[in-house]
C-alpha atoms as a printed R data frame, in Angstrom:
    type eleno elety resid chain resno       x       y       z
1   ATOM     1    CA   MET     A     1 -18.344   4.750  30.193
2   ATOM     2    CA   THR     A     2 -17.929   3.171  26.534
3   ATOM     3    CA   SER     A     3 -19.203   3.936  23.287
4   ATOM     4    CA   THR     A     4 -19.594   1.099  20.785
5   ATOM     5    CA   SER     A     5 -20.060   2.946  18.265
6   ATOM     6    CA   PRO     A     6 -17.304   3.183  15.624
7   ATOM     7    CA   PRO     A     7 -14.687   6.256  15.390
8   ATOM     8    CA   PRO     A     8 -16.533   8.897  13.750
9   ATOM     9    CA   GLY     A     9 -13.483   8.182   9.917
10  ATOM    10    CA   LEU     A    10 -14.742   4.217  10.369
11  ATOM    11    CA   ALA     A    11 -18.464   5.626  10.140
12  ATOM    12    CA   ARG     A    12 -17.853   7.453   7.672
13  ATOM    13    CA   PHE     A    13 -16.022   4.539   5.368
14  ATOM    14    CA   ASN     A    14 -19.091   1.886   6.423
15  ATOM    15    CA   ALA     A    15 -21.387   4.510   5.554
16  ATOM    16    CA   LEU     A    16 -20.307   5.118   2.374
17  ATOM    17    CA   ALA     A    17 -22.139   3.683  -1.236
18  ATOM    18    CA   GLU     A    18 -20.596   0.511  -2.327
19  ATOM    19    CA   ALA     A    19 -19.442   1.789  -5.529
20  ATOM    20    CA   ALA     A    20 -17.458   4.546  -3.598
21  ATOM    21    CA   ALA     A    21 -16.169   2.522  -0.936
22  ATOM    22    CA   ARG     A    22 -14.931   0.730  -3.585
23  ATOM    23    CA   ALA     A    23 -13.125   3.284  -5.183
24  ATOM    24    CA   ALA     A    24 -11.526   4.294  -1.914
25  ATOM    25    CA   LEU     A    25 -10.733   1.056  -1.231
26  ATOM    26    CA   HIS     A    26  -8.526   0.564  -5.108
27  ATOM    27    CA   GLU     A    27  -6.175   4.231  -3.710
28  ATOM    28    CA   VAL     A    28  -5.457   1.767  -0.787
29  ATOM    29    CA   CYS     A    29  -4.657  -1.076  -2.876
30  ATOM    30    CA   ALA     A    30  -4.937  -1.622  -6.805
31  ATOM    31    CA   SER     A    31  -5.976  -5.337  -6.323
32  ATOM    32    CA   ARG     A    32 -10.099  -5.676  -6.435
33  ATOM    33    CA   ALA     A    33  -9.949  -9.036  -5.090
34  ATOM    34    CA   TRP     A    34  -8.723  -7.042  -1.832
35  ATOM    35    CA   GLY     A    35 -10.790  -4.608  -1.828
36  ATOM    36    CA   GLU     A    36 -14.408  -7.066  -2.504
37  ATOM    37    CA   ARG     A    37 -12.925  -9.205   0.757
38  ATOM    38    CA   LEU     A    38 -12.701  -5.718   3.063
39  ATOM    39    CA   LEU     A    39 -15.699  -4.447   1.398
40  ATOM    40    CA   ALA     A    40 -17.900  -7.801   2.030
41  ATOM    41    CA   ALA     A    41 -16.884  -7.549   5.512
42  ATOM    42    CA   ARG     A    42 -18.325  -4.136   6.148
43  ATOM    43    CA   PRO     A    43 -18.959  -3.122   8.425
44  ATOM    44    CA   TYR     A    44 -16.284  -2.571  10.679
45  ATOM    45    CA   ALA     A    45 -16.809  -2.520  14.103
46  ATOM    46    CA   SER     A    46 -13.350  -0.486  15.518
47  ATOM    47    CA   ALA     A    47  -9.959   0.037  12.747
48  ATOM    48    CA   ARG     A    48  -8.948  -2.954  14.191
49  ATOM    49    CA   GLU     A    49 -11.124  -5.209  12.637
50  ATOM    50    CA   LEU     A    50 -10.851  -3.923  10.031
51  ATOM    51    CA   TYR     A    51  -6.766  -3.656   9.871
52  ATOM    52    CA   ALA     A    52  -7.167  -7.294  10.796
53  ATOM    53    CA   ALA     A    53  -9.944  -7.820   7.317
54  ATOM    54    CA   SER     A    54  -6.904  -5.801   5.616
55  ATOM    55    CA   ASP     A    55  -4.194  -8.573   6.208
56  ATOM    56    CA   ALA     A    56  -5.627 -11.571   5.601
57  ATOM    57    CA   ALA     A    57  -7.666 -10.086   2.342
58  ATOM    58    CA   THR     A    58  -3.616  -9.723   1.927
59  ATOM    59    CA   ALA     A    59  -2.058 -13.145   2.616
60  ATOM    60    CA   TRP     A    60  -5.366 -14.900   0.534
61  ATOM    61    CA   LEU     A    61  -3.740 -12.376  -2.344
62  ATOM    62    CA   THR     A    62  -2.348 -14.952  -5.568
63  ATOM    63    CA   PRO     A    63   0.093 -14.208  -7.403
64  ATOM    64    CA   ALA     A    64  -1.836 -12.334  -9.684
65  ATOM    65    CA   ASP     A    65  -3.754 -10.550  -7.430
66  ATOM    66    CA   LEU     A    66  -0.627  -9.475  -5.792
67  ATOM    67    CA   GLU     A    67   0.687  -8.996  -9.577
68  ATOM    68    CA   GLU     A    68  -2.478  -6.678  -9.617
69  ATOM    69    CA   ALA     A    69  -1.642  -5.046  -6.019
70  ATOM    70    CA   LEU     A    70   1.751  -4.311  -7.013
71  ATOM    71    CA   ALA     A    71   0.732  -2.425 -10.599
72  ATOM    72    CA   GLY     A    72  -0.390   0.096  -8.173
73  ATOM    73    CA   HIS     A    73   3.022   1.024  -6.880
74  ATOM    74    CA   PRO     A    74   5.720   3.352  -8.813
75  ATOM    75    CA   PRO     A    75   9.449   2.625  -8.651
76  ATOM    76    CA   ILE     A    76  11.422   4.070  -5.793
77  ATOM    77    CA   GLY     A    77  12.448   7.566  -6.498
78  ATOM    78    CA   ARG     A    78   9.572   8.588  -9.303
79  ATOM    79    CA   PRO     A    79   5.894   8.642  -8.002
80  ATOM    80    CA   GLU     A    80   3.254   9.231 -10.264
81  ATOM    81    CA   PRO     A    81   2.494  12.923 -11.087
82  ATOM    82    CA   GLY     A    82  -0.612  13.454  -9.000
83  ATOM    83    CA   ASP     A    83  -0.078  10.273  -6.837
84  ATOM    84    CA   PRO     A    84   0.144  12.655  -2.999
85  ATOM    85    CA   ALA     A    85  -0.098   9.066  -0.766
86  ATOM    86    CA   SER     A    86   3.444   7.882  -3.330
87  ATOM    87    CA   ALA     A    87   4.596  11.245  -3.680
88  ATOM    88    CA   ARG     A    88   4.395  11.189   0.541
89  ATOM    89    CA   GLU     A    89   5.080   7.681   1.771
90  ATOM    90    CA   GLN     A    90   8.491   8.251  -0.576
91  ATOM    91    CA   ARG     A    91   9.377  11.044   0.653
92  ATOM    92    CA   GLY     A    92  13.228  10.310   1.933
93  ATOM    93    CA   MET     A    93  13.898   9.937  -1.622
94  ATOM    94    CA   ALA     A    94  12.359  13.710  -2.752
95  ATOM    95    CA   GLY     A    95  15.427  15.408  -1.455
96  ATOM    96    CA   ALA     A    96  18.204  12.201  -2.635
97  ATOM    97    CA   PRO     A    97  21.662  13.638  -3.756
98  ATOM    98    CA   ALA     A    98  21.750  13.089  -7.563
99  ATOM    99    CA   GLU     A    99  24.168  10.233  -7.402
100 ATOM   100    CA   LEU     A   100  21.428   8.730  -5.328
101 ATOM   101    CA   ARG     A   101  18.469   8.751  -7.312
102 ATOM   102    CA   ALA     A   102  20.699   7.520 -10.423
103 ATOM   103    CA   GLU     A   103  21.665   4.631  -8.492
104 ATOM   104    CA   MET     A   104  17.732   3.314  -7.127
105 ATOM   105    CA   ARG     A   105  16.847   3.478 -11.231
106 ATOM   106    CA   GLU     A   106  19.965   1.278 -11.695
107 ATOM   107    CA   LEU     A   107  18.657  -0.887  -9.059
108 ATOM   108    CA   ASN     A   108  15.338  -1.047  -9.693
109 ATOM   109    CA   LEU     A   109  15.457  -1.546 -13.612
110 ATOM   110    CA   ALA     A   110  17.721  -4.743 -12.124
111 ATOM   111    CA   TYR     A   111  15.249  -5.924  -9.525
112 ATOM   112    CA   GLN     A   112  12.417  -5.299 -11.866
113 ATOM   113    CA   GLU     A   113  14.396  -7.972 -14.794
114 ATOM   114    CA   ARG     A   114  14.857  -9.997 -11.928
115 ATOM   115    CA   PHE     A   115  11.856 -10.338 -10.471
116 ATOM   116    CA   GLY     A   116   8.985  -9.152 -13.082
117 ATOM   117    CA   HIS     A   117   7.680  -6.265 -11.271
118 ATOM   118    CA   VAL     A   118   8.453  -3.321  -9.310
119 ATOM   119    CA   PHE     A   119  10.309  -3.502  -6.236
120 ATOM   120    CA   LEU     A   120   7.271  -2.729  -2.893
121 ATOM   121    CA   ILE     A   121   9.167  -1.631   0.423
122 ATOM   122    CA   CYS     A   122   6.792   0.740   2.726
123 ATOM   123    CA   ALA     A   123   9.105   4.086   2.417
124 ATOM   124    CA   THR     A   124   7.365   5.124   4.939
125 ATOM   125    CA   GLY     A   125  10.107   7.174   7.619
126 ATOM   126    CA   ARG     A   126  12.715   5.946   5.207
127 ATOM   127    CA   SER     A   127  15.867   7.787   3.914
128 ATOM   128    CA   GLY     A   128  16.800   7.054   0.325
129 ATOM   129    CA   GLU     A   129  19.936   5.086   1.675
130 ATOM   130    CA   GLN     A   130  17.798   3.114   4.001
131 ATOM   131    CA   MET     A   131  15.407   2.136   0.967
132 ATOM   132    CA   ARG     A   132  18.459   1.706  -1.413
133 ATOM   133    CA   ASP     A   133  19.927  -0.755   1.052
134 ATOM   134    CA   ALA     A   134  16.993  -2.782   1.060
135 ATOM   135    CA   LEU     A   135  17.173  -2.863  -2.451
136 ATOM   136    CA   ARG     A   136  20.239  -4.270  -2.877
137 ATOM   137    CA   GLU     A   137  20.149  -6.811  -0.272
138 ATOM   138    CA   ARG     A   138  16.826  -8.323  -1.244
139 ATOM   139    CA   ILE     A   139  17.925  -8.519  -4.722
140 ATOM   140    CA   GLY     A   140  19.609 -11.346  -4.174
141 ATOM   141    CA   ASN     A   141  16.310 -13.499  -2.895
142 ATOM   142    CA   THR     A   142  14.712 -16.455  -3.995
143 ATOM   143    CA   PRO     A   143  11.495 -15.207  -6.169
144 ATOM   144    CA   GLU     A   144  10.033 -17.262  -3.309
145 ATOM   145    CA   ARG     A   145  10.885 -15.244  -1.071
146 ATOM   146    CA   GLU     A   146  10.855 -12.264  -2.313
147 ATOM   147    CA   ARG     A   147   7.496 -12.871  -3.272
148 ATOM   148    CA   GLU     A   148   6.402 -13.065   1.501
149 ATOM   149    CA   ILE     A   149   8.934 -10.190   1.838
150 ATOM   150    CA   VAL     A   150   6.447  -7.669  -0.922
151 ATOM   151    CA   ARG     A   151   3.429  -9.247   0.553
152 ATOM   152    CA   THR     A   152   4.336  -8.333   4.293
153 ATOM   153    CA   GLU     A   153   5.528  -4.828   2.819
154 ATOM   154    CA   LEU     A   154   1.816  -5.112   0.945
155 ATOM   155    CA   GLY     A   155   0.193  -5.644   3.765
156 ATOM   156    CA   ARG     A   156   2.879  -2.478   6.293
157 ATOM   157    CA   ILE     A   157   1.039   0.017   3.364
158 ATOM   158    CA   ASN     A   158  -1.821  -1.084   2.985
159 ATOM   159    CA   ARG     A   159  -2.006  -0.743   6.824
160 ATOM   160    CA   ILE     A   160  -0.968   3.401   6.431
161 ATOM   161    CA   ARG     A   161  -3.535   3.422   3.791
162 ATOM   162    CA   LEU     A   162  -5.931   3.459   5.723
163 ATOM   163    CA   ALA     A   163  -5.449   4.891   8.859
164 ATOM   164    CA   ARG     A   164  -5.186   7.216   6.640
165 ATOM   165    CA   LEU     A   165  -7.910   6.784   4.944
166 ATOM   166    CA   LEU     A   166  -9.655   6.946   8.159
167 ATOM   167    CA   GLU     A   167  -8.286  10.581   9.361
168 ATOM   168    CA   GLU     A   168  -9.326  11.961   5.909
169 ATOM   169    CA   GLU     A   169 -12.776  13.929   4.980
170 ATOM   170    CA   LEU     A   170 -14.113  11.249   2.847
171 ATOM   171    CA   GLU     A   171 -15.560  13.659   0.019
172 ATOM   172    CA   GLU     A   172 -18.136  10.950  -1.169
173 ATOM   173    CA   GLU     A   173 -21.218  11.558   0.316
174 ATOM   174    CA   THR     A   174 -23.416   8.153   1.688
175 ATOM   175    CA   ALA     A   175 -25.618   6.246  -0.328
């Protein structure tokens, strides 16, 4: 017999007060437009439905919305203090040799100068060398091509963070 109720983490998310849900979504993605689209579609019947809504919202981000989302991500190799999500996701750089970290700083700066925003990659499960190699490869992209890759990477990151959100005990009480 199959249950029609959503999994516990999703049920908790669906039941959050709007302000608490908005704050939780902002931790996933800094784009207000993305968060508002996901809020407007609550409640979700399944995690798959939530991920599909996230993918659709990511696809609809305007250039300004995408910039806002990117502003919420620190450069690879330099997670913000007190940002456990970025530190966890960038774990592949944590034990990297000093030479690799220095090369990543230089490449990040060159990338940011070329494209006007932080290099974004779904770093989960990638080594420092893999991230460096991807950065080296992508720095030669056209701005249009890179914008689409960034949108894809953001979508991957958002899905991972949403999955983690559904697994965590949400501290905020429902309203």
